[in-house]
C-alpha positions in Angstrom: -49.9 47.2 13.5 -46.7 49.3 13.3 -46.0 48.7 17.0 -46.2 44.9 16.4 -43.8 45.1 13.5 -41.3 47.2 15.5 -41.6 44.7 18.4 -40.9 41.7 16.1 -38.0 43.6 14.5 -36.5 44.3 17.9 -36.9 40.7 19.0 -35.1 39.5 15.8 -32.2 41.9 16.5 -32.0 40.7 20.1 -31.8 37.1 19.0 -29.2 37.9 16.5 -27.1 39.8 19.0 -27.4 36.9 21.5 -26.1 34.5 18.8 -23.2 36.7 18.1 -22.2 37.2 21.7 -22.5 33.5 22.7 -20.2 32.2 20.0 -17.6 29.5 20.9 -13.9 30.4 20.6 -12.3 29.5 17.3 -10.7 26.1 17.1 -6.9 25.9 17.4 -5.1 25.7 14.0 -4.0 22.2 13.3 -0.5 23.3 12.2 0.5 24.4 15.6 -1.0 21.3 17.2 1.0 19.1 14.8 4.2 21.0 15.4 3.8 20.6 19.2 3.3 16.8 18.7 6.4 16.6 16.6 8.5 18.4 19.1 7.2 16.2 22.0 7.9 13.0 19.9 11.4 14.2 19.1 12.3 14.6 22.7 11.1 11.1 23.8 12.3 9.0 20.8 15.8 8.2 19.6 16.9 9.8 16.3 16.2 7.7 13.2 19.0 6.4 11.1 18.8 6.8 7.3 19.2 3.6 5.3 20.8 3.9 1.9 19.0 1.8 -0.7 20.9 1.0 -3.9 19.0 0.1 -7.1 20.6 -2.4 -9.5 21.6 -0.9 -12.8 18.9 -1.8 -15.3 20.2 -1.7 -18.9 18.1 0.7 -21.0 17.1 -0.4 -24.5 19.0 1.1 -27.4 17.5 4.1 -29.1 15.6 3.4 -32.3 16.4 5.4 -35.4 13.3 6.7 -37.3 13.6 7.2 -41.0 11.2 9.7 -42.6 10.2 8.9 -46.2 9.4 11.8 -48.4 7.0 11.1 -51.2 6.7 13.1 -54.4 2.9 12.6 -54.6 0.6 14.4 -52.3 -1.5 12.2 -50.0 -4.9 11.3 -51.3 -7.8 12.1 -49.0 -9.5 9.0 -47.5 -13.3 9.0 -47.2 -15.0 6.7 -44.7 -18.6 6.0 -45.3 
């Protein structure tokens, strides 16, 4: 029985080692790919011109003055049933 267990354990180790050694290479990072695309696009296209956009002046409403009223009586608690 011990021989069978050792054999099964060895087979599991061999399968695990095969999975580790047959891995695919890591995918290329997307940042480098996008940088390469940008550099290729910049070489083939004409430079873009910036367009200035002016917004019409919108009159802002006048500020509202808030008057705080101080009362001499303390506020009464309100009970809602």
